[in-house]
C-alpha positions as CSV (number, residue, x, y, z in Angstrom):
1,X,-2.3,8.9,7.5
2,X,0.8,8.1,5.1
3,X,1.3,9.8,1.8
4,X,3.1,9.9,-1.4
5,X,2.8,11.9,-4.2
6,X,2.8,10.3,-8.0
7,X,2.1,11.4,-11.3
8,X,0.5,9.3,-14.0
9,X,2.9,8.1,-16.4
10,X,1.5,7.1,-19.7
11,X,2.9,2.9,-18.8
12,X,-0.3,3.9,-16.0
13,X,-2.8,4.3,-19.1
14,X,-4.8,1.4,-20.9
15,X,-6.5,1.6,-24.6
16,X,-9.2,3.3,-22.8
17,X,-7.4,6.4,-22.2
18,X,-6.9,6.3,-18.1
19,X,-5.3,4.8,-15.8
20,X,-5.4,1.0,-16.0
21,X,-7.2,-1.5,-13.2
22,X,-3.7,-2.7,-12.2
23,X,-1.8,0.0,-11.3
24,X,-3.8,0.6,-8.0
25,X,-2.5,-2.5,-6.9
26,X,0.7,-1.2,-7.3
27,X,0.2,2.0,-6.0
28,X,-0.9,0.5,-3.0
29,X,2.6,-1.0,-2.6
30,X,4.2,2.1,-3.0
31,X,3.0,3.6,-0.8
32,X,3.5,0.9,1.6
33,X,7.5,0.0,0.4
34,X,8.1,4.0,1.2
35,X,6.3,3.6,4.8
36,X,8.4,0.6,5.3
37,X,11.3,2.2,4.4
38,X,10.5,5.5,6.5
39,X,10.5,2.6,9.3
40,X,14.0,1.2,8.6
41,X,12.5,-1.8,7.1
42,X,11.3,-3.4,3.7
43,X,8.9,-5.8,2.7
44,X,11.1,-8.7,2.5
45,X,12.7,-8.1,6.6
46,X,11.0,-5.8,8.6
47,X,12.7,-7.1,11.0
48,X,13.3,-10.7,13.5
49,X,13.6,-11.8,9.5
50,X,9.9,-11.3,9.0
51,X,9.1,-9.8,5.8
52,X,5.6,-9.1,3.4
53,X,3.3,-11.4,1.4
54,X,-0.2,-10.0,0.2
55,X,-2.8,-12.4,1.3
56,X,-6.1,-10.7,-0.3
57,X,-7.0,-7.3,-2.1
58,X,-10.3,-5.4,-2.9
59,X,-10.4,-2.0,-5.4
60,X,-12.7,-0.2,-5.5
61,X,-13.2,2.5,-8.5
62,X,-14.8,5.8,-7.7
63,X,-13.7,7.8,-11.5
64,X,-11.3,8.3,-14.1
65,X,-7.4,8.7,-13.8
66,X,-5.7,10.6,-16.8
67,X,-2.7,11.2,-17.9
68,X,-0.2,13.7,-16.3
69,X,-2.7,14.0,-13.1
70,X,-0.7,14.6,-10.0
71,X,-2.2,11.9,-6.5
72,X,-1.8,11.4,-3.7
73,X,-1.7,8.0,-2.4
74,X,-2.6,7.7,1.1
75,X,-2.3,4.7,3.4
76,X,-5.3,6.5,5.7
77,X,-5.8,3.1,8.6
78,X,-4.5,0.1,9.1
79,X,-6.1,-2.9,11.5
80,X,-2.7,-4.1,13.2
81,X,-2.7,-8.0,14.4
82,X,-0.2,-10.2,15.4
83,X,0.4,-11.6,12.0
84,X,-1.7,-9.7,9.7
85,X,-1.7,-6.0,9.1
86,X,-5.0,-4.9,6.6
87,X,-4.1,-1.5,4.8
88,X,-6.9,1.2,3.9
89,X,-6.1,3.1,1.1
90,X,-7.6,6.8,-0.6
91,X,-6.4,7.6,-4.4
92,X,-7.2,11.4,-4.7
93,X,-7.0,13.3,-7.9
94,X,-5.6,17.1,-8.4
95,X,-9.3,18.6,-7.1
96,X,-8.8,16.7,-4.1
97,X,-11.5,13.9,-5.4
98,X,-10.8,9.9,-3.9
99,X,-10.8,8.2,-7.4
100,X,-9.6,4.9,-5.5
101,X,-10.2,3.4,-2.2
102,X,-8.5,-0.2,-1.4
103,X,-7.4,-2.5,1.0
104,X,-4.6,-4.8,1.1
105,X,-4.3,-7.7,3.8
106,X,-0.7,-8.1,4.6
107,X,0.9,-11.4,6.1
108,X,4.2,-11.5,8.2
109,X,6.3,-14.4,6.2
110,X,9.6,-15.7,6.9
111,X,11.6,-16.6,4.0
112,X,13.7,-18.7,5.2
113,X,11.5,-20.9,6.8
114,X,8.9,-20.5,4.1
115,X,6.0,-20.0,6.9
116,X,3.7,-16.9,8.2
117,X,5.1,-14.9,10.9
118,X,4.0,-13.1,13.6
119,X,5.6,-9.5,12.6
120,X,7.8,-7.8,15.6
121,X,6.2,-5.7,18.4
122,X,8.7,-3.2,17.5
123,X,7.6,-3.0,13.9
124,X,3.3,-2.9,15.2
125,X,3.9,-0.6,17.7
126,X,5.4,2.2,14.9
127,X,3.1,1.9,12.8
128,X,0.6,2.4,16.0
129,X,2.2,5.7,16.2
130,X,1.7,6.8,12.6
131,X,-1.5,5.5,11.5
């Protein structure tokens, strides 16, 4: 599992007074960026000239999130394949309640060749050890 802390800011809030629906995907991306960073890469280059591209995403809202709340954004699992990773997420509020769950299917992508590519074995091995 991999976790980051996040404090809800005014830019996260919609006219209903709670976190906007689009923000969940941004938080999922933020925790992924941080994970890839500690592994020595980025979404653009995870090694061997392979980055990522998002193919699919699902967000499941379990509760509302309000301005100023402190959240734990977690990667709680991953289904690893040679050219894709399906990340599983949970976002918890200060009361340890899960307020958002979701998944993103990330595909390996060579931006130079503009085609889907396998992830480096080294990356997959590192992910297996963390998640």
